[in-house]
C-alpha positions as CSV (number, residue, x, y, z in Angstrom):
1,M,0.0,0.0,0.0
2,L,2.9,2.4,0.9
3,M,4.4,1.6,-2.5
4,L,1.2,2.4,-4.3
5,N,0.8,5.7,-2.4
6,G,4.3,6.6,-3.3
7,V,3.8,6.0,-7.0
8,V,0.9,8.5,-7.1
9,F,3.2,11.5,-6.9
10,P,5.6,10.7,-9.8
11,I,2.5,9.8,-11.9
12,I,1.3,13.4,-11.3
13,V,4.6,14.7,-12.6
14,F,4.2,12.6,-15.7
15,A,0.6,13.6,-16.2
16,V,1.4,17.3,-15.9
17,T,4.3,16.9,-18.3
18,A,2.0,15.2,-20.8
19,V,-0.4,18.2,-20.6
20,F,2.4,20.6,-21.2
21,V,3.8,18.6,-24.1
22,F,0.3,18.3,-25.7
23,G,-0.1,22.1,-25.4
24,R,3.3,22.6,-27.0
25,Q,2.6,20.3,-29.9
26,W,-0.9,21.8,-30.5
27,Y,0.1,25.4,-30.3
28,F,3.3,25.0,-32.4
29,A,1.8,22.5,-34.8
30,K,2.8,24.6,-37.8
31,Y,5.8,26.5,-36.4
32,K,9.2,25.8,-35.1
33,V,9.2,25.6,-31.3
34,P,11.4,28.3,-29.7
35,T,14.1,27.0,-27.4
36,G,12.8,29.2,-24.7
37,V,9.4,27.4,-24.7
38,D,11.0,24.1,-24.0
39,I,13.1,25.5,-21.2
40,A,9.9,27.1,-19.8
41,I,8.1,23.8,-19.9
42,A,10.9,22.0,-18.2
43,A,11.0,24.7,-15.5
44,G,7.3,24.3,-15.1
45,V,7.8,20.6,-14.5
46,V,10.4,21.4,-11.8
47,V,7.9,23.8,-10.1
48,V,5.3,21.0,-10.0
49,A,7.8,18.6,-8.4
50,A,8.7,21.2,-5.8
51,L,5.0,21.9,-5.0
52,L,4.4,18.2,-4.7
53,M,7.2,17.8,-2.2
54,F,5.8,20.7,-0.2
55,A,2.4,19.0,-0.2
56,M,4.2,15.9,1.0
57,G,5.5,17.8,4.0
58,H,9.1,18.3,3.1
59,I,10.8,21.5,4.3
60,P,11.9,24.2,1.8
61,I,15.4,24.6,3.2
62,C,17.5,22.9,5.9
63,R,16.1,22.9,9.4
64,C,19.4,24.5,10.5
65,G,17.9,27.7,9.1
66,Y,20.5,28.6,6.5
67,V,21.5,27.5,3.0
68,K,25.0,26.5,1.9
69,I,26.3,26.2,-1.6
70,W,28.1,23.0,-0.7
71,H,27.8,20.5,2.2
72,G,30.5,17.8,2.1
73,V,29.8,15.8,5.3
74,T,27.8,12.9,3.9
75,Y,26.6,11.2,7.1
76,S,25.2,14.2,8.9
77,S,21.7,15.7,9.5
78,E,22.5,18.4,6.9
79,N,23.2,16.1,4.0
80,S,20.7,16.4,1.2
81,Q,19.5,19.7,2.7
82,H,21.7,22.3,1.0
83,L,22.2,23.3,-2.7
84,T,24.9,20.7,-3.5
85,D,26.6,17.8,-1.9
86,W,28.5,14.6,-2.9
87,Y,25.3,13.1,-4.4
88,T,24.9,16.1,-6.8
89,F,27.5,14.3,-9.0
90,S,25.1,11.3,-9.2
91,H,22.4,13.5,-10.6
92,I,24.8,14.9,-13.2
93,I,25.3,11.3,-14.3
94,H,21.5,10.9,-14.4
95,G,21.4,13.7,-17.0
96,I,24.2,12.2,-19.1
97,G,22.3,8.8,-19.0
98,F,19.0,10.5,-20.0
99,Y,20.7,12.1,-23.0
100,A,22.1,8.7,-24.0
101,L,18.7,7.1,-23.6
102,F,17.0,9.6,-25.9
103,R,19.7,9.3,-28.5
104,I,19.5,5.5,-29.1
105,G,17.2,3.6,-31.4
106,R,14.0,5.2,-32.5
107,L,14.2,7.7,-29.7
108,K,17.0,9.5,-31.4
109,K,14.4,11.0,-33.8
110,L,12.9,12.9,-30.9
111,P,13.6,16.6,-31.1
112,L,16.2,17.8,-28.7
113,G,13.8,20.1,-26.9
114,L,11.3,17.3,-26.2
115,A,14.1,15.0,-25.1
116,F,15.2,17.6,-22.6
117,I,11.7,18.0,-21.3
118,F,11.3,14.3,-20.9
119,A,14.7,14.0,-19.1
120,I,13.6,16.7,-16.7
121,A,10.3,14.9,-16.1
122,L,12.1,11.7,-15.4
123,E,14.5,13.3,-12.9
124,S,11.6,15.3,-11.3
125,A,9.5,12.1,-10.9
126,W,12.5,10.3,-9.4
127,E,13.1,13.2,-6.9
128,V,9.4,13.1,-5.9
129,F,9.4,9.3,-5.6
130,E,12.7,9.3,-3.7
131,N,11.2,11.5,-1.1
132,T,8.1,9.4,-0.5
133,D,7.9,7.4,2.8
134,F,8.4,4.2,0.8
135,I,11.9,5.1,-0.5
136,I,12.9,7.0,2.6
137,N,12.2,4.0,4.8
138,R,13.9,1.7,2.2
139,Y,17.1,3.8,2.5
140,R,17.0,3.7,6.3
141,E,16.4,0.0,6.3
142,V,19.1,-1.3,3.9
143,T,21.8,1.4,3.9
144,I,23.8,3.2,6.5
145,S,21.6,6.4,6.1
146,L,19.9,5.8,9.4
147,D,19.2,9.5,10.0
148,Y,17.9,10.2,6.5
149,Y,14.4,11.7,6.4
150,G,14.3,13.0,2.9
151,D,15.7,15.9,1.0
152,S,14.9,19.6,1.5
153,I,12.9,21.0,-1.5
154,I,15.8,23.3,-2.5
155,N,18.2,20.4,-2.5
156,S,15.8,18.4,-4.8
157,V,15.4,21.3,-7.1
158,F,19.2,21.6,-7.4
159,D,19.5,17.9,-8.0
160,I,17.2,18.4,-11.0
161,F,19.3,21.3,-12.1
162,A,22.4,19.0,-11.9
163,A,20.6,16.5,-14.2
164,A,19.8,19.2,-16.6
165,F,23.5,20.2,-16.6
166,G,24.5,16.6,-17.2
167,F,22.1,16.4,-20.2
168,V,23.5,19.6,-21.7
169,L,27.0,18.4,-21.1
170,A,26.4,15.1,-22.9
171,W,24.8,17.1,-25.8
172,R,27.8,19.3,-26.2
173,L,30.6,16.7,-25.7
174,P,31.6,13.6,-27.7
175,A,30.2,10.3,-26.5
176,L,33.5,9.1,-25.3
177,A,34.1,12.2,-23.2
178,S,30.7,11.7,-21.5
179,V,31.6,8.1,-20.7
180,A,34.9,9.2,-19.3
181,I,33.2,11.8,-17.1
182,V,30.8,9.2,-15.7
183,I,33.6,6.8,-14.9
184,A,35.7,9.5,-13.3
185,L,32.9,10.8,-11.2
186,E,31.9,7.3,-10.0
187,V,35.5,6.5,-9.1
188,W,36.2,9.9,-7.4
189,V,33.0,10.0,-5.4
190,G,33.3,6.3,-4.5
191,Y,36.8,6.8,-3.2
192,S,35.9,10.0,-1.4
193,I,32.7,8.9,0.5
194,R,32.5,5.1,-0.1
195,D,29.3,5.6,-2.0
196,N,28.3,6.6,-5.5
197,L,25.4,6.1,-7.9
198,T,26.3,2.5,-8.7
199,L,26.6,1.5,-5.0
200,N,23.4,3.5,-4.2
201,I,21.4,1.5,-6.8
202,I,22.9,-1.8,-5.6
203,M,22.2,-1.1,-1.9
204,L,18.6,0.1,-2.7
205,I,17.6,-2.9,-4.8
206,W,19.8,-5.7,-3.6
207,P,21.6,-4.7,-0.4
208,I,24.9,-6.5,0.4
209,E,25.9,-6.6,4.0
210,A,29.6,-6.6,3.3
211,V,29.2,-3.3,1.3
212,R,27.2,-1.8,4.2
213,V,29.8,-2.7,6.7
214,W,32.6,-1.3,4.5
215,Q,30.7,2.0,4.0
216,G,30.0,2.3,7.7
217,S,33.7,1.9,8.5
218,G,34.7,4.9,6.4
C-alpha cells in the first residue's frame, strides 16, 4: 500500500508533463518551437515537483535555518539539505544517462527540446518518488543512512538542475568524453565517501551486508 501511495506523486509529474507537451505540440503544430518554450516547460515541471514535495510535508530549506552552496559531510543531518553535496554528481550522471537514452534507437528521432523536457520529467519524478515514505524507509532499512528523512525542497530542485547540466554536457561533448566523465565521477565519489550512484542502486535494490559494513567503517 505504501508503495502504491508513493507512485501517485511521480504519476502526477508525468501527467502534468503530458499536458504541457500536448499544449506545446498543439500550439506550435505549424511552427518551429522556440528553445525558450522548451526551457519554460521544463521549468514548469520542476515547479510542479517542488510543489508536490511541499504538499508531502518536506521542508523548503535545511532545518538548520541557512543555505550552503556545498555541504560535504555525507553522514550528517545536513546532508541532502543544501544546494549541493556529494550526491549532486550522481544527478549529473542521471542527466548524461538520460541524454544517451533519448539518443538511441527510435528515440534519437525525438527533437532535442522534447528529449530535454522528458529528461527533466524523469528526474523530477524520481526526486518526488525518492522522497516518499516508501523510498525513505527503504534507504533507512538497507543502507547506513539511518538519519535520512528526505531531501529539502531546495536540494531536490538543485538535484534536478544538476541532471539538466549533465544532459546539456552530454549534448555538447563527444560520447567518449561523456563516458569518461561518468567513470571519473563514480571512481572519485566512491573513493571519497565510499558511496556513488552504482553503490546506491545496488544497496537500494539488492543490499549487500559486506558493502554496508565497508561503507560504515569509512
